[in-house]
RONUBA-396743 format. One record per residue (C-alpha): residue in three letters; x, y, z. Coordinates in pm, whole numbers, padded with zeros to 5 digits, always signed. Example, Ala and Ser with C-alpha at 12.3 -4.5 7.8 and 13.67 -1.06 7.14 Angstrom:
residues 2
Ala+01230-00450+00780
Ser+01367-00106+00714
This chain:
residues 261
Unk-00889-04466+00269
Unk-00754-04778+00441
Unk-00475-04772+00701
Unk-00203-04872+00453
Unk-00292-04591+00215
Unk-00305-04342+00500
Unk+00045-04448+00612
Unk+00181-04420+00257
Unk+00021-04077+00218
Unk+00175-03964+00545
Unk+00519-04090+00448
Unk+00491-03920+00109
Unk+00387-03593+00275
Unk+00684-03602+00514
Unk+00923-03687+00232
Unk+00788-03404+00022
Unk+00820-03155+00309
Unk+01178-03266+00381
Unk+01265-03250+00015
Unk+01148-02892-00031
Unk+01260-02770+00308
Unk+01625-02764+00212
Unk+01578-02566-00106
Unk+01395-02282-00273
Unk+01118-02351-00522
Unk+01077-02153-00841
Unk+00715-02049-00893
Unk+00598-01809-01161
Unk+00945-01667-01214
Unk+00982-01592-00842
Unk+01142-01776-00554
Unk+00932-01936-00282
Unk+01138-01976+00035
Unk+01061-02277+00253
Unk+01106-02255+00629
Unk+01329-02553+00721
Unk+01181-02572+01072
Unk+00820-02611+00955
Unk+00843-02724+00591
Unk+00594-02449+00504
Unk+00634-02153+00266
Unk+00745-01831+00433
Unk+00478-01568+00377
Unk+00582-01204+00392
Unk+00903-01097+00561
Unk+01123-01385+00683
Unk+01245-01361+01040
Unk+01603-01434+00927
Unk+01753-01279+00616
Unk+01940-01516+00386
Unk+02254-01300+00407
Unk+02266-01335+00786
Unk+02538-01586+00876
Unk+02605-01718+01224
Unk+02926-01622+01403
Unk+03189-01898+01391
Unk+03160-01987+01759
Unk+02880-02185+01922
Unk+02768-02198+02283
Unk+02818-02534+02453
Unk+02546-02461+02706
Unk+02264-02212+02754
Unk+02084-02225+03087
Unk+01843-01940+03147
Unk+01575-01991+03408
Unk+01376-01679+03489
Unk+01645-01450+03344
Unk+01536-01098+03237
Unk+01574-01022+02869
Unk+01816-00734+02941
Unk+02064-00976+03105
Unk+02020-01228+02822
Unk+02102-00957+02568
Unk+02418-00858+02760
Unk+02533-01220+02781
Unk+02477-01278+02410
Unk+02673-00966+02320
Unk+02963-01085+02537
Unk+02959-01451+02434
Unk+02960-01369+02063
Unk+03232-01109+02101
Unk+03020-00813+01998
Unk+02976-00958+01649
Unk+02596-00915+01673
Unk+02430-00577+01720
Unk+02124-00646+01935
Unk+01847-00388+01920
Unk+01527-00384+02121
Unk+01274-00112+02203
Unk+01299-00038+02573
Unk+00960+00135+02590
Unk+00755+00068+02275
Unk+00432+00265+02251
Unk+00113+00233+02048
Unk-00006+00495+01800
Unk-00190+00690+02070
Unk+00119+00693+02292
Unk+00009+00433+02546
Unk+00259+00173+02667
Unk+00265-00129+02436
Unk+00483-00386+02608
Unk+00736-00377+02890
Unk+01018-00539+02696
Unk+01269-00500+02978
Unk+01042-00707+03202
Unk+01036-01007+02966
Unk+01164-01326+03128
Unk+01352-01593+02933
Unk+01351-01965+03018
Unk+01575-02169+02789
Unk+01805-02468+02825
Unk+02007-02558+02514
Unk+02328-02739+02426
Unk+02579-02671+02145
Unk+02378-02400+01974
Unk+02444-02130+01719
Unk+02332-01771+01762
Unk+02039-01802+01519
Unk+01916-02113+01702
Unk+01908-01920+02030
Unk+01709-01632+01881
Unk+01480-01883+01708
Unk+01419-02062+02038
Unk+01329-01732+02204
Unk+01079-01668+01924
Unk+00921-02006+01997
Unk+00899-01915+02365
Unk+00736-01581+02281
Unk+00486-01762+02060
Unk+00409-02019+02329
Unk+00339-01740+02576
Unk+00133-01538+02323
Unk+00371-01244+02349
Unk+00338-00994+02063
Unk+00707-00979+01975
Unk+00973-01171+01784
Unk+01339-01147+01691
Unk+01441-01061+01336
Unk+01792-01135+01212
Unk+01902-00895+00939
Unk+02208-00725+00796
Unk+02304-00361+00837
Unk+02576-00334+00578
Unk+02838-00580+00698
Unk+02706-00594+01053
Unk+02483-00870+01189
Unk+02174-00732+01361
Unk+01923-00901+01590
Unk+01619-00676+01629
Unk+01328-00743+01862
Unk+01013-00641+01678
Unk+00697-00565+01874
Unk+00381-00633+01674
Unk+00144-00343+01730
Unk-00137-00523+01546
Unk-00142-00791+01819
Unk-00160-00526+02090
Unk-00503-00395+01992
Unk-00705-00475+02300
Unk-01039-00646+02258
Unk-01328-00452+02407
Unk-01402-00561+02761
Unk-01684-00816+02769
Unk-02001-00723+02955
Unk-02295-00934+03059
Unk-02664-00848+03065
Unk-02986-01044+03122
Unk-03298-01002+02907
Unk-03642-01136+02998
Unk-03768-01310+02684
Unk-04073-01475+02839
Unk-04311-01290+02609
Unk-04126-01418+02301
Unk-04112-01775+02432
Unk-04480-01770+02530
Unk-04554-01633+02185
Unk-04417-01949+02026
Unk-04049-01861+01970
Unk-03841-02155+02089
Unk-03495-02119+02242
Unk-03339-02261+01925
Unk-03526-02020+01697
Unk-03442-01728+01926
Unk-03070-01811+01917
Unk-03077-01866+01541
Unk-03256-01536+01477
Unk-03005-01340+01684
Unk-02695-01508+01539
Unk-02821-01485+01179
Unk-02896-01114+01210
Unk-02560-01049+01377
Unk-02383-01239+01098
Unk-02562-01034+00834
Unk-02449-00720+01016
Unk-02092-00855+01025
Unk-02106-00860+01404
Unk-01967-01201+01495
Unk-02058-01339+01838
Unk-01836-01557+02053
Unk-01937-01922+02101
Unk-02084-01869+02448
Unk-02223-01522+02387
Unk-02584-01645+02423
Unk-02711-01856+02711
Unk-03068-01937+02807
Unk-03204-01994+03157
Unk-03524-02189+03098
Unk-03685-02171+03447
Unk-03688-01792+03435
Unk-03714-01756+03057
Unk-03406-01536+03067
Unk-03154-01470+02791
Unk-02799-01408+02915
Unk-02586-01211+02668
Unk-02208-01170+02698
Unk-02023-00936+02465
Unk-01907-00584+02396
Unk-02127-00281+02449
Unk-02201-00256+02078
Unk-02294-00626+02057
Unk-02527-00604+02358
Unk-02691-00287+02222
Unk-02744-00453+01883
Unk-02894-00767+02040
Unk-03127-00545+02246
Unk-03244-00386+01921
Unk-03296-00733+01770
Unk-03515-00834+02064
Unk-03716-00514+02024
Unk-03765-00594+01657
Unk-03873-00950+01736
Unk-04127-00818+01987
Unk-04263-00570+01733
Unk-04303-00848+01479
Unk-04477-01067+01738
Unk-04727-00787+01811
Unk-04796-00737+01442
Unk-04859-01110+01388
Unk-05075-01125+01700
Unk-05281-00829+01580
Unk-05325-00987+01238
Unk-05440-01319+01384
Unk-05654-01169+01662
Unk-05791-00830+01553
Unk-05996-00794+01872
Unk-05704-00862+02104
Unk-05612-00585+02348
Unk-05375-00341+02186
Unk-05470-00447+01834
Unk-05540-00157+01595
Unk-05911-00108+01539
Unk-06071-00025+01207
Unk-06400+00170+01205
Unk-06685-00053+01101
Unk-06476-00372+01124
Unk-06647-00677+01279
Unk-06624-00671+01656
Unk-06567-00295+01678
Unk-06824-00022+01712
Unk-06876+00176+01395
Unk-06914+00548+01381
């Protein structure tokens, strides 16, 4: 595609996004809601219900630099005359009762001009996303009352197992003809088949010492150790088949090179 066609395609894409962003699209008898800020379909529960309307007043200036969320909430309640019920979990916990997120310790940094209430909550959501915080505001209606509820996503709070690092001596496998590339491929392929995905830098090889450095969870390291054991067993079997008289090779009575009974 030449440059002119690429430009035309880009312009068409932007025009299409703008055109559908301001409306709802009928698909299969249902309504597909388009997020006006992204131009993309809203999947699942929207963060702002369609019935939620902004209070009549706007704020000429918002300047929060290192302000705790609790103070921000108090200011919003006051500035919008108590027309918004703001709810947040002071001490959310996970299923097993451990602390999930210290909401009261969240710090807000926003500078905005001439903004509506929904724009302020939307900007805080963007800040939470930028900081990878597992929470977001939802704007919904409770009867005739406007509600802003801070939702903590428990799914995002599941901690990844702590990574560990261990070193394996693979000199016997390398000397036996297994190259670094084949060793890595064997380990990653077997892990993929076992649905045990490895991180990009999980395997590293130190050539001078013929050492394999593995970084991962305990279960990943244990599984890779079992893979190396299996590779060594296979190497011994192949060596025995190719060199029956080699030390450690199984002997067969009466076979050439072995004393018969």
